NUKOL-118355 format. One line per 10 residues: number of its first residue (from 1); their letters; for each residue x, y, z of C-alpha. Coordinates in steps of 0.2 Angstrom, whole numbers, m for minus. Layout:
NUKOL-118355
NUM) a) X:Y:Z | ...
end
This chain:
NUKOL-118355
1) mtdieqsdfi) m296:191:103 | m293:210:107 | m276:217:110 | m280:219:129 | m284:201:130 | m268:196:121 | m257:207:132 | m265:199:148 | m259:182:142 | m242:188:136
11) kepmsqnghe) m239:195:154 | m241:178:162 | m224:172:169 | m215:158:161 | m210:143:171 | m192:139:175 | m190:128:160 | m200:140:149 | m214:128:146 | m228:133:158
21) fldrihrelg) m242:128:147 | m234:111:144 | m231:109:162 | m249:113:166 | m256:100:153 | m244:88:161 | m252:91:178 | m270:92:173 | m272:81:157 | m258:68:161
31) wpaaseilqp) m247:71:146 | m229:67:147 | m218:80:154 | m212:94:143 | m194:87:142 | m201:70:135 | m212:79:122 | m197:90:116 | m183:78:119 | m189:60:122
41) sgagprmfae) m177:48:130 | m181:33:119 | m171:32:103 | m186:29:92 | m196:44:98 | m181:54:99 | m178:51:80 | m195:58:77 | m193:73:88 | m177:78:79
51) lvrrklqipl) m186:75:63 | m200:87:67 | m188:100:74 | m179:100:57 | m194:98:46 | m206:110:56 | m198:120:70 | m184:127:59 | m196:133:45 | m209:140:57
61) griqkkarvq) m195:149:66 | m190:158:50 | m207:165:47 | m212:168:65 | m199:181:72 | m208:187:87 | m214:171:95 | m203:157:101 | m209:141:93 | m204:123:100
71) vgilsrnhke) m210:108:91 | m211:91:99 | m221:75:99 | m233:65:109 | m226:48:109 | m235:33:116 | m220:28:126 | m206:40:126 | m194:27:133 | m196:15:119
81) dvtdpplaiv) m183:12:106 | m195:7:92 | m201:17:77 | m218:21:84 | m226:35:75 | m231:50:86 | m249:52:92 | m247:70:88 | m235:84:84 | m235:98:97
91) cefshpvsae) m231:116:92 | m229:127:107 | m229:146:104 | m223:158:117 | m235:172:110 | m251:172:100 | m247:169:82 | m255:174:66 | m267:163:56 | m254:162:42
101) tiyeahrlaw) m242:154:54 | m255:141:60 | m259:137:42 | m240:134:38 | m239:123:54 | m253:112:48 | m247:111:30 | m230:105:36 | m237:93:48 | m249:86:34
111) nfshspmlit) m234:84:23 | m224:75:37 | m237:60:35 | m230:51:51 | m243:58:63 | m262:59:62 | m263:75:72 | m256:92:76 | m259:101:92 | m255:120:93
121) lephqirawt) m252:128:110 | m253:147:112 | m254:156:128 | m272:159:126 | m278:144:117 | m276:126:113 | m281:119:96 | m281:102:87 | m279:99:68 | m281:83:58
131) cyenpvtfqs) m266:78:47 | m277:67:37 | m286:81:28 | m276:92:16 | m273:110:18 | m285:122:8 | m279:139:1 | m277:150:16 | m291:163:18 | m294:166:36
141) deemgseire) m293:158:53 | m311:153:54 | m310:145:36 | m296:132:40 | m306:117:39 | m294:105:46 | m296:110:64 | m306:99:75 | m316:113:83 | m324:103:96
151) vrthiserma) m307:103:105 | m303:122:104 | m301:129:121 | m298:147:127 | m287:145:142 | m293:151:159 | m283:150:175 | m299:149:185 | m305:133:177 | m296:116:176
161) ladqavkalh) m292:110:159 | m301:93:163 | m317:103:164 | m315:111:147 | m317:105:129 | m298:101:129 | m302:87:141 | m304:77:125 | m285:77:123 | m283:69:140
171) wvelitgrff) m268:57:139 | m280:42:143 | m291:47:128 | m276:49:117 | m266:34:121 | m280:22:121 | m286:29:104 | m303:34:109 | m300:52:104 | m297:46:86
181) qrfderfrrd) m312:34:87 | m323:48:92 | m318:59:77 | m315:44:65 | m322:53:51 | m308:66:52 | m294:53:52 | m296:44:35 | m280:39:27 | m286:43:10
191) rcadrlllgn) m282:62:12 | m265:60:19 | m251:69:9 | m243:53:3 | m259:45:m2 | m266:61:m11 | m249:64:m20 | m249:46:m26 | m267:49:m33 | m262:65:m41
201) lrevrkrltg) m247:57:m49 | m257:42:m55 | m269:54:m64 | m256:63:m73 | m247:47:m77 | m263:41:m85 | m265:57:m95 | m247:56:m101 | m246:37:m105 | m264:36:m111
211) eqnldedvch) m271:51:m120 | m253:57:m125 | m245:40:m129 | m229:43:m119 | m219:27:m115 | m222:21:m97 | m203:21:m92 | m200:38:m99 | m215:44:m90 | m209:37:m73
221) dllariifiq) m192:45:m76 | m200:62:m79 | m210:61:m63 | m194:56:m53 | m185:71:m60 | m198:84:m57 | m200:77:m39 | m181:79:m37 | m181:97:m44 | m195:101:m32
231) flmdrkdssg) m186:94:m18 | m171:105:m22 | m182:120:m23 | m191:116:m6 | m175:110:3 | m168:125:12 | m151:127:21 | m147:134:38 | m150:152:32 | m167:148:24
241) ksalseskfa) m161:148:6 | m167:134:m5 | m155:123:m14 | m163:128:m31 | m168:146:m28 | m172:161:m39 | m154:167:m38 | m148:149:m43 | m159:150:m58 | m152:167:m62
251) alhkdgilsg) m135:160:m61 | m139:146:m72 | m146:159:m84 | m130:169:m83 | m119:154:m86 | m129:150:m102 | m137:134:m96 | m154:141:m96 | m161:153:m109 | m171:163:m97
261) chtdleslll) m174:167:m79 | m186:155:m70 | m194:157:m54 | m203:140:m52 | m204:123:m59 | m220:127:m69 | m211:141:m79 | m197:129:m82 | m208:116:m89 | m216:128:m101
271) nyddtyslfh) m199:129:m109 | m194:113:m117 | m176:117:m121 | m173:124:m103 | m181:109:m95 | m169:97:m104 | m154:108:m101 | m157:108:m82 | m160:89:m83 | m143:87:m91
281) hlderfngdl) m135:99:m80 | m141:91:m64 | m137:73:m71 | m119:79:m74 | m117:90:m59 | m122:77:m46 | m117:61:m55 | m122:53:m72 | m130:39:m61 | m142:51:m52
291) fpgsgrdrkh) m158:50:m63 | m166:34:m67 | m160:28:m84 | m154:11:m91 | m137:17:m98 | m122:9:m89 | m109:21:m96 | m108:39:m103 | m110:34:m121 | m126:23:m118
301) rkeewireee) m133:36:m107 | m131:50:m120 | m140:38:m133 | m154:36:m120 | m156:55:m118 | m157:57:m137 | m170:43:m138 | m180:50:m123 | m181:68:m131 | m187:60:m147
311) hvseahlhtl) m202:53:m137 | m205:68:m126 | m214:83:m134 | m218:100:m128 | m236:94:m125 | m230:82:m112 | m220:95:m103 | m235:107:m104 | m246:93:m96 | m234:92:m82
321) adfiggrmdf) m234:111:m80 | m253:111:m80 | m252:98:m66 | m240:108:m56 | m249:124:m59 | m266:117:m53 | m274:119:m70 | m277:100:m74 | m295:94:m71 | m295:77:m62
331) qkkqgllwrh) m309:65:m66 | m309:59:m48 | m310:77:m41 | m295:73:m29 | m290:91:m30 | m273:98:m37 | m262:101:m22 | m245:102:m29 | m243:120:m21 | m247:112:m4
341) ysfdvvplef) m234:99:m5 | m217:101:3 | m205:89:m4 | m192:91:9 | m205:86:22 | m214:72:13 | m206:55:19 | m192:48:8 | m200:31:7 | m213:39:m4
351) issiyeefvs) m202:38:m19 | m202:19:m17 | m221:19:m16 | m222:28:m32 | m212:15:m41 | m222:1:m33 | m238:10:m38 | m233:10:m56 | m228:m8:m58 | m241:m17:m68
361) kkkkkrsgtv) m252:m29:m59 | m248:m43:m71 | m229:m40:m68 | m232:m41:m49 | m242:m57:m50 | m229:m65:m62 | m214:m60:m51 | m222:m62:m34 | m217:m45:m29 | m227:m35:m16
371) ytpphlvdfi) m224:m17:m10 | m219:m17:8 | m228:m3:18 | m216:8:27 | m222:4:45 | m219:m14:41 | m201:m11:36 | m198:m1:52 | m206:m15:62 | m193:m27:55
381) ldgvlpwndt) m178:m16:56 | m183:m12:74 | m179:m30:78 | m163:m32:69 | m156:m14:66 | m162:m4:81 | m159:14:83 | m151:13:100 | m134:7:95 | m118:15:90
391) nwdikildpa) m112:1:78 | m114:9:61 | m100:0:51 | m110:m16:46 | m114:m23:29 | m132:m25:25 | m139:m34:10 | m157:m34:3 | m158:m49:m9 | m174:m42:m18
401) cgsgiflvka) m172:m24:m15 | m186:m18:m26 | m186:1:m26 | m175:2:m11 | m187:5:4 | m177:m7:16 | m160:1:10 | m166:19:12 | m172:16:30 | m157:6:34
411) fqrlvwrwka) m146:20:28 | m156:32:39 | m152:21:54 | m134:19:50 | m132:38:49 | m141:39:66 | m129:27:74 | m114:36:66 | m121:52:74 | m123:43:91
421) anpqkpgspi) m105:37:90 | m97:54:84 | m99:71:91 | m101:80:74 | m113:79:59 | m108:67:45 | m101:75:30 | m102:70:12 | m87:58:13 | m95:48:28
431) lkriltnnlf) m112:47:19 | m104:41:3 | m94:28:13 | m110:21:20 | m119:21:3 | m104:12:m5 | m97:1:9 | m112:m4:20 | m128:m6:9 | m130:m18:m5
441) gvdkdehavr) m145:m23:m15 | m150:m35:m29 | m166:m36:m40 | m170:m44:m56 | m180:m29:m61 | m168:m16:m69 | m180:m2:m67 | m182:m6:m48 | m163:m5:m46 | m163:12:m55
451) vasfslylam) m176:19:m43 | m167:11:m28 | m151:21:m32 | m161:37:m35 | m170:34:m18 | m153:32:m9 | m147:48:m17 | m162:58:m10 | m159:50:7 | m141:56:6
461) cdeidpkyyw) m147:74:1 | m158:74:16 | m143:72:28 | m133:87:20 | m135:105:22 | m141:112:5 | m129:125:4 | m116:112:1 | m126:103:m13 | m117:113:m27
471) sqvkfpplrg) m100:113:m20 | m97:97:m11 | m110:84:m16 | m105:71:m30 | m115:55:m28 | m106:39:m29 | m110:27:m42 | m122:14:m35 | m131:5:m50 | m120:m9:m56
481) htiiasdffa) m108:m7:m41 | m118:m10:m25 | m136:m10:m32 | m136:m24:m45 | m149:m29:m58 | m147:m48:m57 | m155:m64:m51 | m150:m67:m33 | m148:m85:m37 | m135:m82:m51
491) edvpgfrsee) m119:m89:m44 | m108:m78:m56 | m112:m61:m49 | m98:m55:m36 | m106:m51:m20 | m119:m64:m20 | m110:m80:m23 | m114:m94:m11 | m96:m100:m8 | m84:m85:m14
501) dagtyhlvvg) m94:m72:m4 | m99:m83:11 | m99:m74:27 | m99:m57:19 | m114:m48:27 | m119:m44:45 | m138:m43:41 | m148:m49:26 | m166:m41:26 | m180:m38:14
511) nppwgdttvg) m196:m44:6 | m191:m57:m7 | m204:m62:m20 | m215:m77:m16 | m230:m86:m23 | m233:m102:m32 | m223:m105:m48 | m212:m90:m44 | m196:m100:m46 | m197:m96:m65
521) dsditrwkde) m180:m96:m73 | m170:m95:m57 | m157:m108:m56 | m160:m116:m38 | m152:m133:m43 | m139:m131:m30 | m152:m129:m16 | m163:m143:m21 | m148:m154:m21 | m144:m149:m3
531) gwepanknig) m162:m154:1 | m170:m137:0 | m184:m141:m12 | m198:m128:m12 | m216:m132:m12 | m226:m127:m27 | m211:m120:m35 | m212:m105:m23 | m195:m96:m24 | m198:m86:m7
541) piflpkaaal) m192:m100:5 | m176:m103:m5 | m170:m86:m1 | m168:m92:17 | m153:m105:14 | m144:m94:2 | m145:m79:13 | m139:m90:28 | m124:m94:17 | m120:m76:14
551) vkdrgiisll) m120:m69:32 | m107:m70:45 | m107:m84:58 | m117:m73:70 | m125:m63:57 | m144:m61:56 | m157:m64:42 | m174:m57:43 | m185:m60:28 | m203:m59:24
561) qpsglltnns) m210:m76:19 | m226:m84:14 | m235:m90:29 | m236:m107:20 | m218:m109:27 | m226:m113:43 | m243:m120:39 | m242:m129:23 | m243:m147:27 | m239:m155:10
571) gtaarfrrkf) m224:m167:10 | m212:m156:2 | m217:m141:13 | m216:m151:29 | m198:m158:24 | m192:m140:20 | m199:m134:37 | m191:m148:47 | m174:m145:39 | m175:m126:42
581) ferfkteeiv) m179:m127:61 | m167:m141:63 | m153:m133:54 | m154:m114:59 | m156:m105:76 | m173:m96:74 | m173:m79:84 | m191:m75:81 | m206:m79:70 | m220:m65:67
591) nlsvlrfgly) m235:m72:59 | m244:m58:49 | m258:m69:42 | m271:m61:53 | m267:m44:46 | m267:m50:28 | m282:m40:22 | m275:m23:28 | m257:m24:28 | m252:m24:9
601) qratgpscit) m261:m13:m4 | m270:m24:m17 | m262:m40:m10 | m269:m52:3 | m257:m67:3 | m253:m72:21 | m235:m69:26 | m223:m70:41 | m207:m62:46 | m193:m75:48
611) tfspeepdge) m178:m70:58 | m164:m82:61 | m145:m84:62 | m135:m97:53 | m130:m106:69 | m138:m122:74 | m152:m122:87 | m146:m121:105 | m161:m129:114 | m169:m112:119
621) pfpyivpkel) m186:m107:114 | m190:m93:102 | m204:m80:102 | m219:m84:90 | m229:m68:88 | m246:m66:80 | m252:m48:80 | m270:m44:78 | m279:m31:68 | m286:m17:80
631) ktiddhlril) m298:m9:68 | m292:8:74 | m281:22:66 | m266:12:73 | m268:m2:59 | m261:10:46 | m247:17:57 | m239:2:67 | m240:m16:71 | m245:m18:89
641) iepddihlvy) m239:m33:99 | m250:m37:114 | m245:m49:128 | m257:m62:123 | m249:m62:105 | m233:m69:111 | m229:m88:113 | m213:m97:116 | m209:m112:104 | m195:m124:104
651) hddaathpil) m186:m129:88 | m191:m147:90 | m209:m143:91 | m208:m131:77 | m200:m145:66 | m212:m158:70 | m229:m151:76 | m237:m142:61 | m253:m137:70 | m244:m126:83
661) wsafawgghr) m243:m112:71 | m262:m112:68 | m266:m116:86 | m256:m101:93 | m262:m90:80 | m279:m90:86 | m278:m97:104 | m265:m101:117 | m257:m115:127 | m274:m122:133
671) efvlinrlnr) m281:m123:116 | m265:m132:109 | m266:m145:123 | m285:m148:119 | m282:m150:101 | m268:m162:104 | m279:m172:116 | m293:m173:103 | m282:m179:90 | m282:m196:98
681) nttllslwkq) m300:m198:95 | m308:m207:81 | m308:m197:65 | m316:m198:47 | m299:m204:42 | m298:m218:54 | m315:m224:49 | m310:m223:30 | m294:m233:34 | m305:m246:43
691) nsiskrqgiv) m316:m247:27 | m331:m241:37 | m334:m227:25 | m329:m221:7 | m326:m204:2 | m323:m193:m14 | m323:m175:m20 | m338:m169:m30 | m337:m171:m49 | m324:m160:m58
701) rgdrrrenpg) m329:m155:m75 | m311:m148:m80 | m306:m151:m98 | m323:m161:m101 | m313:m174:m111 | m321:m190:m103 | m339:m195:m105 | m348:m205:m91 | m366:m209:m96 | m368:m217:m79
711) ilnlrilkat) m370:m200:m70 | m384:m195:m81 | m401:m192:m73 | m394:m193:m56 | m399:m179:m44 | m385:m166:m43 | m381:m153:m30 | m371:m139:m39 | m377:m124:m30 | m364:m114:m19
721) rlpqgtflcl) m373:m120:m3 | m386:m132:2 | m404:m128:m2 | m412:m115:8 | m420:m123:24 | m408:m138:24 | m403:m143:42 | m395:m159:45 | m406:m168:32 | m406:m165:13
731) dtqslpkndd) m422:m169:3 | m416:m173:m14 | m433:m170:m23 | m429:m152:m25 | m413:m155:m34 | m411:m155:m53 | m406:m171:m63 | m389:m171:m71 | m390:m169:m90 | m371:m167:m92
741) pyvhsresad) m360:m183:m94 | m343:m175:m97 | m330:m174:m83 | m311:m170:m82 | m300:m183:m91 | m291:m187:m75 | m307:m188:m65 | m309:m204:m54 | m321:m217:m62 | m326:m223:m44
751) ysafslpqli) m343:m216:m40 | m347:m228:m26 | m346:m214:m13 | m361:m206:m21 | m372:m221:m15 | m384:m222:0 | m382:m221:15 | m374:m204:11 | m368:m189:19 | m364:m172:9
761) ikqgwqadsr) m351:m160:16 | m349:m142:10 | m330:m139:10 | m332:m120:12 | m339:m113:28 | m354:m101:27 | m349:m83:31 | m365:m78:39 | m366:m93:51 | m347:m96:52
771) rfeaamvksr) m351:m115:51 | m348:m129:39 | m363:m138:32 | m366:m156:31 | m382:m166:28 | m389:m183:28 | m395:m187:10 | m414:m192:11 | m418:m201:m5 | m430:m216:m9
781) hdgiicsqgy) m419:m223:m23 | m402:m217:m27 | m388:m206:m19 | m384:m190:m27 | m369:m183:m36 | m362:m166:m32 | m351:m152:m39 | m332:m149:m34 | m336:m139:m19 | m343:m154:m10
791) isihlkrgtk) m337:m170:m2 | m348:m186:m2 | m346:m199:12 | m354:m216:9 | m357:m228:24 | m350:m245:18 | m352:m254:35 | m358:m251:52 | m373:m242:58 | m381:m226:52
801) aileticlvl) m375:m218:69 | m358:m216:61 | m364:m204:48 | m376:m195:61 | m361:m192:72 | m351:m185:58 | m365:m174:53 | m368:m168:70 | m350:m163:73 | m347:m155:56
811) nscfatfylt) m362:m143:58 | m356:m138:76 | m346:m123:82 | m333:m136:87 | m329:m140:69 | m325:m122:66 | m315:m121:81 | m305:m136:77 | m301:m132:59 | m297:m114:63
821) lssgrmatfi) m284:m120:76 | m277:m135:65 | m279:m130:47 | m266:m119:39 | m279:m113:27 | m292:m109:39 | m280:m101:51 | m275:m89:37 | m294:m86:33 | m295:m96:17
831) ptatmkdlmr) m313:m101:21 | m312:m118:12 | m306:m134:21 | m297:m147:11 | m303:m165:11 | m287:m169:21 | m292:m156:34 | m310:m162:36 | m305:m180:37 | m294:m176:53
841) iplpeicpnl) m309:m169:63 | m311:m178:79 | m327:m187:83 | m334:m192:100 | m339:m210:104 | m351:m216:90 | m369:m216:98 | m386:m219:90 | m399:m205:89 | m387:m190:91
851) ldevsdydel) m398:m180:79 | m414:m184:87 | m424:m169:93 | m410:m157:87 | m420:m142:80 | m407:m128:79 | m389:m124:81 | m389:m120:100 | m396:m138:103 | m384:m145:91
861) dervreafgf) m369:m137:100 | m375:m142:117 | m377:m160:110 | m359:m160:104 | m353:m153:120 | m361:m167:129 | m355:m180:117 | m337:m175:119 | m339:m172:138 | m331:m155:137
871) sdiewalidd) m328:m146:153 | m334:m128:156 | m317:m122:154 | m314:m131:138 | m331:m126:131 | m327:m108:135 | m312:m109:124 | m322:m116:110 | m337:m104:112 | m327:m88:113
881) lfnytlpdfk) m317:m91:98 | m333:m95:88 | m343:m80:95 | m329:m67:97 | m312:m70:89 | m318:m75:72 | m331:m62:70 | m319:m49:74 | m306:m54:61 | m316:m47:46
891) gnadspgrlp) m329:m38:56 | m330:m19:59 | m331:m9:74 | m348:m16:78 | m342:m34:78 | m346:m43:95 | m329:m43:102 | m327:m24:99 | m343:m19:108 | m341:m11:125
901) trplksedne) m342:m22:140 | m358:m14:146 | m374:m9:136 | m373:9:132 | m390:13:141 | m387:3:156 | m379:10:172 | m376:m5:183 | m375:m20:171 | m358:m27:174
911) nflkdyaayc) m363:m45:170 | m349:m47:156 | m335:m42:168 | m343:m52:182 | m342:m68:171 | m324:m63:167 | m320:m62:185 | m329:m78:190 | m319:m88:178 | m303:m79:183
921) lrvlkagfge) m306:m84:201 | m311:m102:197 | m295:m105:187 | m284:m98:201 | m293:m108:215 | m291:m123:204 | m272:m121:204 | m269:m115:222 | m283:m124:231 | m301:m121:235
931) dkhisatifs) m296:m115:253 | m287:m99:246 | m297:m83:248 | m297:m75:232 | m309:m61:226 | m311:m48:213 | m316:m29:211 | m323:m21:196 | m319:m3:194 | m333:8:187
941) ekenerlpvr) m337:26:184 | m350:36:193 | m353:48:179 | m362:43:162 | m346:47:153 | m336:31:152 | m317:29:151 | m310:19:136 | m302:6:147 | m308:m6:161
951) vvaihlddik) m299:m12:177 | m302:m27:187 | m292:m31:202 | m289:m49:208 | m286:m49:227 | m275:m64:232 | m276:m70:250 | m290:m59:253 | m301:m57:269 | m316:m62:259
961) dnkisvekya) m318:m77:247 | m325:m78:230 | m333:m61:231 | m335:m50:215 | m339:m32:220 | m341:m17:209 | m333:0:216 | m338:16:208 | m326:31:206 | m327:48:199
971) niklrdmllk) m320:49:181 | m306:61:186 | m301:49:201 | m301:34:190 | m290:42:177 | m278:47:190 | m277:29:196 | m274:23:178 | m260:35:176 | m253:29:193
981) wdrmlssgsg) m253:11:187 | m246:16:170 | m231:24:179 | m229:9:190 | m227:m2:175 | m218:10:164 | m204:10:177 | m201:m9:172 | m208:m18:157 | m217:m4:149
991) svlyqrtgkv) m233:7:149 | m249:m3:151 | m258:10:141 | m246:9:127 | m247:m10:127 | m266:m9:128 | m266:m23:140 | m256:m27:155 | m255:m32:174 | m249:m21:188
1001) ydvvtrgkkr) m245:m29:205 | m247:m19:221 | m252:m22:239 | m268:m14:246 | m276:m13:263 | m292:m22:264 | m300:m21:281 | m284:m22:292 | m275:m34:280 | m262:m31:267
1011) vptaylikpd) m268:m40:252 | m257:m44:236 | m267:m38:221 | m266:m39:202 | m274:m25:192 | m279:m31:175 | m280:m15:163 | m287:m18:146 | m298:m8:133 | m316:m8:135
1021) rrrywtrsaa) m319:m21:121 | m327:m37:125 | m314:m47:116 | m302:m43:130 | m314:m48:144 | m321:m65:138 | m320:m81:148 | m306:m87:138 | m297:m71:141 | m300:m74:160
1031) irdadsiaad) m293:m91:159 | m277:m85:150 | m275:m70:163 | m277:m82:178 | m264:m94:170 | m252:m79:168 | m255:m73:186 | m252:m91:192 | m236:m92:182 | m230:m75:190
1041) imawqdneqr) m233:m81:207 | m224:m97:205 | m209:m88:197 | m209:m77:213 | m209:m92:224 | m195:m100:214 | m185:m84:216 | m188:m83:235 | m183:m101:237 | m166:m98:228
end
């Protein structure tokens, strides 16, 4: 750009609030107002806005003297109080700035790690940058590869922004996520600052502990120290001076602590004696408890330092120096990026993730510990320790604190609350008091306790101006005082004793270990004696009653638990669940099972969040929430709750109806009612009890200690699935003969279930067809035996129609539907049903010839539908779960439910939404009477470019009846309508675009009549517009109408 062009833009008058550019974008692209970008009203967004001001705006202001810079955030809902990471960081410059300034802005935003994008606004141009690509060494403006160049727009007053490239940043495109989908290759989490830094540290750890034989614990301590020292070097005070500056190094040299003058961490590490002199100085200056170390007093710590220095050689420190200097060649070619990191900007919870990354897999499996991702921690704390409060003086306990991520984030919230209650910034005494009086943790792993204490010290440093580090900061002792290395169930540790310390805490929160046999050596006798016996020796649920004993009468417990707490139907688990829901007042249950494959790193165990108080139930229902994976950038940043994810459950039902957890996980009230009605039908279990059939599991080889010659030479089915081409009937001639007589020593000796007439059932469903397989055995002589993954059913009395009916049902989509909604295993996507699950599948009336002329699955499903007599509404629930819901769970962006509602090359094909509207009208008319005039309008775009959301209007008491029309609008007009409806909803319950789905009620004029209308606004994905979705939406509209009528009558 020439000087003349720049001066033209500089001369443009500023608006009254000084944000002319932001004001224009607000008008033309629908962004929030400038005030809500720079100073959001919601506590959660305001926290992020203050953080970016401190971490980005102040540093940028120091290097850019001529241009005023203001940094804010684009929040999905600026009025919310939840910790919802920003869609983008916005840097507004009053004048054009240098490429070096833009580079630094991106480097800091990349380190910030909470937002996927940076948007820079200069008077002459708007640009967007991905924060999921690391900065490269700066060379020129055109070589900064992290820019999304398709968006760059040179601003013209003569052309509307919506007509330029920047229209890709329209608010509707951003908040619906389509912008990030369009550029999905530029938003891959593996190049985020925290992920890359973990990878870098993993490589250098491998070098130190592998090739150079350094003890693992010593290696971890060294890495923690260099991170802390780099934090001191990066952390700058209000005047721009770092806490550990060149002048500070010079002073340390002058005082004789260092032998030479160092300018950076690399030069320090090249001098062994100076490195350890600085380690000792920092440890003593701040507190002997600062650095990780196992010594509990000065004498033991001194001995530990001596032992460590015997292990650490100059070669080890030189390796670290090569790492920091960028001279180490990584095998994975991740790039050495130390110089690009800014450790005062990288999130503090990163320290926790380092520790969790380095805990061995064997240790994790044995102890049941799982690293809790930061956004899950924020999600839990948003519910029990919200930002928007001034009550900071409360006691919080994490009963399995690990490396302290819950405690660090709780500390940040308590400090925020203190600031809200007090006009000044908290000084060192207040921060120390919060650390020592309000936060408590316990963990069996002593190394984890060390890291938790260290993480809290870093959190304290982050709240203090660095100019006071050397004069005022003295960290309080935490390890052994408030952060204890102990078993939570040890009753001799003060602070965690069930009786002596009862009623101590306001909040108990965390992610305790769980998994089969994790009780280990913990003494839970007291709790077993009180009736709290855990299933499968799983320690996790026992944390619930002990935590309840430690909180105050109106305190809150919120703990992650195995989802088996809800879905395990064994006798022990059922008794524990009944006792829990009858004894305590549940505030909320969030079932995370559907997110299990993406939520935790290298762990897929299904989990739930259990939030309750020690009070007895009061008869009111509690929310049961089952969030779904979106397969978008949001999955790594937040847990989104959509309206259909929320169900109300009463304590009595929670205690006595085990299937409700699975039914509501994948369906709604209608599915739950349907399942309960079908449970009155004949089942395999009832046929077995009537002695009509016998059953048994396939042969278990196990320890092979018992010989049974009677199974020799029988045909055996041992493949992982039925032979290719098998459909309803299994021809045994292709099966091999068994030549192995050995079985498990405890194997049943009763083989009568392997006799003809015989039906074989595969216990696991087939991923490609999403169906279970069952086949009638076709044999001239004997039945067949099968391996452990199969079940054999033998008809003892009655007609062949019994087995044929069972075979028909088990192969149908109905069987998948039923088991998904009733089996705890299937509901958490463990695709193998137990024998108990299969025996409970309902059957229609036993009829002969049900398998006749059935040649494919479509005919089979239709035969099942007829046999059960399912209505159209009921079959829509079954069919949609089978064809849309389940494929979406582990599918990708091309799974059926994630496809757009219209074929991409079709202009007028609205058949999918027409089916949706038809079912919606049908349900409403069934509820309010066929005489009611109800119609629907589908909103569509005139242009080929389609919006990321769809809108359907349901007109109640209309002038026309049952009509479904399509109205086309220009894109810009439809966007304006969406923003209008969004503002209407945001004035009440929240933004519809933020929630992704929503209803907006309005009154419109049709003809000469004022017609009440419900606008249904949802993403352009088929899963939101299925027939079953229409049924739920119609039920919701009907419930709203009835509630309004009740209010009017009152």
